[in-house]
N, C-alpha and C positions, 0 to 999 in steps of 0.2 A: 295923384298925377305919375305920368310916364315919363322915364330919364330920357335924354338925347339919345336917339338911336342906339336903344338899350333892346338886345333881343337874345334869346335864348340860344346856345350853339349845343350839341350834342357832349357829352351825355346829360341826358335829362330824363331819365324814368325813375321817379319816386321810389325809394326802396319799398319792399313787398309789405313789410311791417306796418306802414303807411297807407295800403290800399291806393296808390300811385298817387294819392292826393297831397298836392305842397301843403294845402292849409293844415290838412291833418298832421303832417310832418313837422309843421312850423308849431301847433299846439301842442305836440309831443315834446318837444324840445322846451318849451316854456314850462310846461307842466313837471318837467323831471329834472330840468337845471335852472330854469328862471330865465329871467329877459335878457341878460348879460351873456347866455349862452345860447340864444336863439338861433335857428338855421334849419335849412331844408337838406336831408341825406338823400344821396342820389345813387342807384344803383351803378357800379363800372367795374368790370371786372382788372385786378392789377395791369397796368401799362395801357389803359383806354388813352386816347388823346382827351386833352382838357383845353378847349379853344376860348379867347377872350370873346365875352358878351358884348362889349363895347370898345372903341379906342381909349388908351389909355397908357399909363406907365406903370409898370409891375415891380414892385419889391419884395424881395423873399424875407421869410422867416423859418428858417430851417430848423428841425427837432424842436419847435416849437410845445414842448408838453404835450399833452393829449391832443392837441390840434396836429401833430405831428409836422411835415413840410407844409408850410402855408405860402401861397401867392397870393399878394394883395395888388388889385388891380385900382388904381387911383382914377377916377374916370375921366377922361381928358375935357368933355363937353359939360360936364357936371360937378365943379370944383367943390371939393369938401367931400364927396359921395367914392366909397370904396367898397368893391367887391371882393370877399376872401372866399378863395380856394383852399380847402384843407385837405388833410391825409395824403397828400401827393405822393408817387414813389420818387419822381425825379423831375427837374426842371429843364427848360428849353432855354438856351442862351439866347438873349434878345439884344439888338444892337442899343445901348443906352438904356434898355429896360423898356423901349417904346414897343406896345402891340398895336395892331390895327384890329378891328372886329372881326372874329373869326379865326384869328390868328393862332397856331399851336403856341401854347405857353407852358406846357407840361404834360406829366401822365400821370394817371390815376393809381390809387395804392390804398394801402392800411396803415399808413406810420403814424404813430401816436394812438392808434384805434384799433385794438384788437378785433377779431371778429369779419364779419362781411365786408370786402372791399367797397368803399364807397367814395363818394366826394362830398363834402359839407359845404353847401353854400351859404352866405349870408352878406347882407349889405349892410354896412355902417353909413348913417347919415351923417350931415355936417356937424349934428350936436353929439355923435361919438354913440347914437343909439342903433342896435341890431335892426334891422328891417326883413320882412320875407320879401326876397328877389323877384319871387314870382308875381307880387301884387304890382311890380314897376314896368314889367314888359311891355314895350308900345303897343298897343293895340289887342292883346290877346288874355293877359291874365286878370282875375278879377278873385277875391277873397273865397277861398273854400272850393273853388275849381279844380278839376282834375287837367293837368297841362302837359302830357307828353308830348314831343315832338312828332311833326308828320313822319319820321323815320320810325320814330317808336311805333305808332300806330300800326304802320304798313308790315312790321314785324311779327305782329302781333295775329294770331288765329284763334279761331274756335275749334273744339274738338266736342265730340258727342259719344256716348256708348249708351246703349239701352239702360244697363243698371246704373248708370252713374250722370246722366242728365247732359247738359251742356254746360262747358266752361270756356273761358277765354284763357290763353296760356300766351308768354312771350318771353323775352329775356330775362329771367330773375323774376318773373311773374307769373300766379296761377291764381283765379277766382271763378268759383263754382256761380252760375248765372242764376238768380231769380226769375220767375215768370215773368214779372215787371221790367225787367232789365234785360230781358230777352229781343225785343222787338227793336230796341236801339242798337243792340250789338249785331244783330243781324244786319241791320241797316250800314252799318260800318263795317264789318267785317265778313258779310256775305254767307252763305251755306257753309256750317261745319263739315270739318273732316270728320267722318263717321269711322269707328273702329268696330272691328267684329268682337272684339274679347275686350275684358279688364285689363290685361297683361299689357295689351297696346296702349290703352288708356293711360294706364300708369306710366309707361315708358315716356311717352309725350308730355306727361305732367313733371316727370322727375327732370326729364331734359331741360324744360322751360324752368323749372325751380333753380336748379344747378347755376343758371344763370347763361346757360348757351342758347342761340338761337332755335326756338321750339320748333319741331316738323322739318327739319333741315334733310331728313330722308325719307319724309312721306309725300307720296305724289297723288295728288287731288285726280 
């Protein structure tokens, strides 16, 4: 099922360790922590705006153990459903706690969770069970698919170097492409930026993996 008017708002780039795949991130949470702590982790530098995925009322759970600062969005059009946003650095004041879809509700961080800054998303259904939010996005997500936003796709680029092959890089993301993956990547991102030296290639890779938009100083 798709929840009423439920859509992804940035940030929504699945963490590097899970290969940008919301299904893999969810499976890793289940494997490492069990159903009670299921979720999807999303790369977001500290202070990245976090927006409501649907209309609803936001309640706060500050300093909630390893979840850090939590915002809980109680969905207006789907009673009993809740979307959790965890590890926030701060909240945004809302009149009576009411948020419209796409409205700013807080900022990403790493509260309660040392390591790479990220936002942990999970749905809670009316029976109190956690669900993967990507499976409920209207008209887009299916189990196991890669679901970056259009903005995230646009910020990614292909890079190439004779001795290193072709890779796709983006904000917080790097992946070497196999021959089977290459045709689709070329169709999505076009011709790669070709570097004359491995040093240039490694610089573009390090910039992307460090969470900054890749190729910001490179002219095609």
